[in-house]
C-alpha positions in Angstrom: 0.0 0.0 0.0 2.9 2.4 0.7 4.0 2.1 -2.9 0.6 2.9 -4.3 0.1 5.8 -1.9 3.5 7.2 -3.0 2.4 7.5 -6.7 1.7 11.1 -7.5 -1.1 12.7 -9.5 1.0 12.9 -12.7 0.2 9.2 -13.1 -3.3 8.7 -14.6 -3.6 4.9 -14.5 -2.0 2.3 -12.2 -2.0 -1.4 -13.1 -1.2 -3.9 -10.3 -0.3 -7.3 -11.8 -0.8 -10.2 -9.4 1.2 -13.1 -10.8 -0.7 -15.7 -8.7 0.9 -14.3 -5.5 0.4 -16.8 -2.7 -0.2 -13.9 -0.3 -3.2 -12.7 -2.4 -1.8 -9.3 -3.2 -4.3 -8.6 -5.9 -7.3 -9.4 -3.7 -5.8 -7.3 -0.9 -5.3 -4.3 -3.1 -8.9 -4.6 -4.4 -10.2 -4.7 -0.8 -7.9 -2.0 0.7 -7.1 0.5 -2.1 -9.8 2.9 -3.1 -7.7 4.9 -5.6 -9.9 5.1 -8.8 -6.7 5.0 -10.9 -5.8 1.5 -9.7 -6.8 -1.6 -11.6 -5.7 -5.2 -10.6 -4.7 -7.6 -13.3 -4.8 -11.2 -12.2 -2.7 -14.2 -13.5 -4.5 -17.5 -12.9 -1.1 -19.2 -12.3 2.5 -17.9 -11.8 4.2 -17.0 -15.1 7.3 -15.1 -13.9 8.1 -11.5 -13.3 8.7 -10.9 -17.0 5.3 -12.2 -17.9 3.8 -9.9 -15.3 5.5 -6.9 -16.9 4.3 -7.9 -20.4 0.7 -8.1 -19.0 1.1 -4.6 -17.6 2.5 -3.3 -20.9 -0.3 -4.8 -22.9 -3.0 -3.3 -20.7 -1.3 0.1 -20.6 -1.2 0.1 -24.4 -4.9 -0.8 -24.5 -5.6 2.0 -22.2 -3.8 4.5 -24.4 -0.6 5.1 -22.6 2.3 7.0 -24.1 5.0 6.4 -21.5 4.8 3.3 -19.3 6.7 3.2 -16.0 7.3 -0.1 -14.2 8.0 -0.3 -10.5 8.0 -3.3 -8.1 5.7 -3.6 -5.2 8.4 -4.6 -2.6 9.0 -1.0 -1.5 12.6 -0.8 -2.8 11.7 1.7 -5.5 10.7 5.2 -4.5 7.6 6.3 -6.5 8.6 9.9 -6.1 11.3 9.3 -8.7 8.8 8.6 -11.5 9.2 12.1 -13.0 13.0 11.5 -13.2 12.4 8.4 -15.3 9.8 9.9 -17.5 11.5 13.2 -18.2 14.2 12.0 -20.7 11.6 10.1 -22.7 9.1 13.0 -22.7 11.9 15.4 -23.9 12.8 13.1 -26.8 16.3 12.3 -25.4 15.6 8.6 -24.7 13.4 5.7 -25.6 13.9 3.7 -22.4 15.1 4.6 -19.0 16.2 2.3 -16.2 17.5 2.8 -12.6 21.1 2.6 -11.6 21.8 1.9 -7.9 25.6 2.0 -8.5 25.8 5.7 -9.2 27.0 7.0 -5.8 29.4 5.6 -3.3 26.7 6.0 -0.6 24.4 3.7 -2.6 27.2 1.1 -2.9 27.8 1.2 0.9 24.1 0.5 1.6 23.8 -2.4 -0.9 24.3 -6.0 0.4 27.7 -7.3 -0.8 26.3 -10.3 -2.5 24.0 -8.1 -4.6 26.9 -5.7 -5.3 29.2 -8.4 -6.7 26.5 -10.4 -8.5 25.1 -7.3 -10.2 28.6 -6.2 -11.3 29.1 -9.6 -13.0 25.7 -9.6 -14.6 26.1 -6.1 -15.8 29.4 -6.9 -17.6 27.7 -9.9 -19.3 24.9 -7.7 -20.4 27.2 -5.1 -21.9 28.5 -7.8 -24.2 25.1 -9.1 -25.2 23.2 -5.9 -25.5 25.8 -3.5 -26.9 24.9 -0.9 -24.2 28.4 -0.5 -22.8 27.6 2.6 -20.7 24.8 0.9 -18.8 25.1 -0.7 -15.4 22.8 -2.5 -12.9 21.0 -4.3 -15.7 18.7 -6.3 -13.3 17.2 -3.0 -11.9 13.5 -3.3 -12.4 12.7 0.4 -12.2 12.1 1.3 -15.8 10.2 3.5 -18.2 9.6 3.0 -21.9 7.8 4.9 -24.7 4.8 2.9 -25.8 5.6 3.3 -29.6 8.5 0.9 -29.2 6.5 -2.0 -27.8 5.1 -3.4 -31.1 8.6 -3.7 -32.5 10.1 -5.6 -29.5 8.4 -9.0 -30.1 7.3 -9.1 -26.5 5.9 -12.7 -26.9 9.6 -13.8 -27.3 11.0 -11.9 -24.3 12.1 -14.0 -21.4 9.4 -14.5 -18.8 11.6 -14.9 -15.8 14.3 -12.8 -14.2 16.3 -12.5 -17.4 13.6 -10.4 -19.0 15.3 -7.0 -18.2 18.5 -8.0 -20.0 16.6 -9.7 -22.8 14.5 -6.5 -23.3 17.7 -4.5 -23.5 19.0 -6.8 -26.1 15.9 -6.3 -28.2 16.0 -2.5 -27.7 19.6 -2.7 -29.0 18.5 -4.3 -32.2 16.2 -1.4 -32.8 19.0 1.1 -32.0 16.9 2.6 -29.2 18.5 5.1 -26.8 18.6 3.8 -23.2 19.5 6.1 -20.3 20.6 5.1 -16.8 18.7 7.1 -14.0 20.6 7.5 -10.7 18.6 6.1 -7.8 19.0 4.6 -4.4 17.3 1.4 -3.4 15.4 1.2 -0.2 16.6 -1.9 1.6 14.6 -3.1 4.6 14.3 -6.7 6.0 12.6 -8.1 2.8 14.2 -11.0 1.1 14.7 -11.0 -2.7 13.7 -14.0 -4.7 16.5 -13.3 -7.1 19.5 -15.4 -6.0 22.3 -14.0 -8.0 24.8 -16.9 -7.7 22.1 -19.4 -8.5 21.0 -17.7 -11.8 24.5 -16.6 -12.9 25.2 -19.7 -15.0 21.7 -19.3 -16.7 22.3 -15.6 -17.3 25.8 -16.3 -18.7 24.5 -18.8 -21.3 21.5 -16.6 -22.3 23.8 -13.5 -22.6 26.2 -15.5 -24.9 23.3 -16.6 -27.0 22.1 -13.0 -27.4 25.6 -11.8 -28.1 25.8 -14.2 -31.0 22.5 -13.0 -32.4 23.4 -9.4 -31.9 26.7 -9.7 -33.7 25.2 -11.7 -36.5 22.4 -9.2 -37.0 24.3 -5.9 -36.6 27.6 -6.8 -38.3 26.6 -9.2 -41.0 22.9 -9.0 -41.8 22.1 -5.3 -41.2 25.5 -4.0 -42.2 29.0 -5.1 -43.3 31.8 -2.9 -42.2 35.5 -2.9 -41.4 34.5 -4.0 -37.9 33.0 -7.1 -39.4 36.2 -8.0 -41.1 38.2 -7.2 -37.8 35.9 -9.6 -36.0 36.3 -12.5 -38.5 40.0 -12.1 -39.2 40.9 -11.4 -35.5 39.0 -14.4 -34.3 40.6 -16.6 -37.0 44.2 -15.4 -36.2 43.7 -15.6 -32.5 42.3 -19.2 -32.8 45.1 -20.3 -35.1 47.8 -18.7 -32.8 46.5 -20.3 -29.6 45.9 -23.7 -31.1 49.2 -23.8 -33.0 51.0 -22.5 -29.9 49.5 -25.1 -27.6 50.2 -27.9 -30.1 53.9 -26.7 -30.5 54.3 -26.4 -26.7 52.9 -29.9 -26.1 55.1 -31.4 -28.7 58.2 -29.8 -27.2 57.3 -31.1 -23.8 56.8 -34.6 -25.2 60.0 -34.8 -27.2 62.2 -32.6 -25.1 63.4 -30.8 -28.3 63.5 -26.9 -27.9 61.1 -25.1 -30.2 62.8 -22.9 -32.8 62.4 -19.2 -32.5 60.7 -19.0 -35.9 58.0 -21.5 -34.8 57.4 -19.5 -31.6 56.9 -16.4 -33.6 54.5 -18.2 -35.9 52.3 -18.8 -32.9 52.9 -15.5 -31.2 52.4 -13.1 -34.1 48.9 -14.3 -35.1 47.9 -14.4 -31.5 48.9 -10.7 -30.9 47.5 -9.5 -34.2 44.3 -11.3 -33.7 43.9 -9.9 -30.2 44.6 -6.4 -31.5 41.9 -6.8 -34.1 39.4 -8.0 -31.6 40.2 -5.1 -29.3 39.6 -2.8 -32.3 36.3 -4.5 -33.0 35.3 -3.9 -29.3 36.3 -0.3 -29.5 34.1 0.1 -32.6 31.2 -1.7 -30.9 31.5 0.7 -27.8 31.4 3.7 -30.1 28.3 2.5 -31.9 25.9 3.0 -28.9 22.7 4.7 -30.1 22.7 8.5 -29.5 19.3 9.6 -31.1 16.0 8.5 -29.7 13.9 6.6 -32.3 10.4 6.9 -30.8 9.7 10.3 -32.5 10.3 8.6 -35.8 7.9 5.7 -35.2 4.2 5.8 -36.2 1.8 6.2 -33.3 -0.3 3.2 -32.5 -4.0 3.3 -32.3 -3.8 3.1 -28.5 -1.2 5.8 -28.0 -2.1 8.9 -26.2 -0.1 11.7 -24.5 -0.4 10.3 -21.0 1.7 8.2 -18.6 0.7 4.8 -17.3 2.3 3.0 -14.4 2.3 -0.5 -13.2 
């Protein structure tokens, strides 16, 4: 109830998604909350946090939302920050905004150490898979998005569980959407998070690698072919040859006891160094390619779009 009470008058509709909560959150809100803006959306069975967000997005679009803000109901996200998330989108500077709890040293001090380290690892993996190298705290669920982007994101394919924030960033990246981090502080109390970072890290690593492959194939070979594409191919080939040849030569020298000739050593070292340099050049190009211009002003308005803001 504290979260709902903290939502200001600038929000005209509020959708509470009950993902078959065992505590009966939806029924409790319907019984206790008398705010006419609030509507409860009930899932008959648990589908995951991503699915709950997709349900909220769909209903907000149907209601005619223009900018959709998503906050969690656990009290860790301050509703008074909504304007801070909406402003870059409303001004045409961003298509999607997300919270960043790592912005200040004070925030880092208040964050539990396991969350701090786990989020750092997940954020690095997400940089690789999404192409948004300047973003951090990718699992932060405080977000806002312009409604015009939603029809282009293939929401039916977005991950339904905890990976959905990163998966959504990956899909935003394929659209060249501008994503902006919004500094915020999380409000930690005695609640326990269902997201166990160390348990989901292997799953996130695999899914990020899969998205990385899809992003590189789409951006550097299907959508465009550039010098960076050649750097990636040639750099990978040279590095692979150098490493494999070097290991083979080293193993043979150990087995036979015969010193490896300098020329053979250089034949392994040079491709390795050149390949590594080319891959670093590719990464530098990829970092420089982050989108800078918001795309939602260029997209056609949907039938449901209106100049309002909707919040889950």
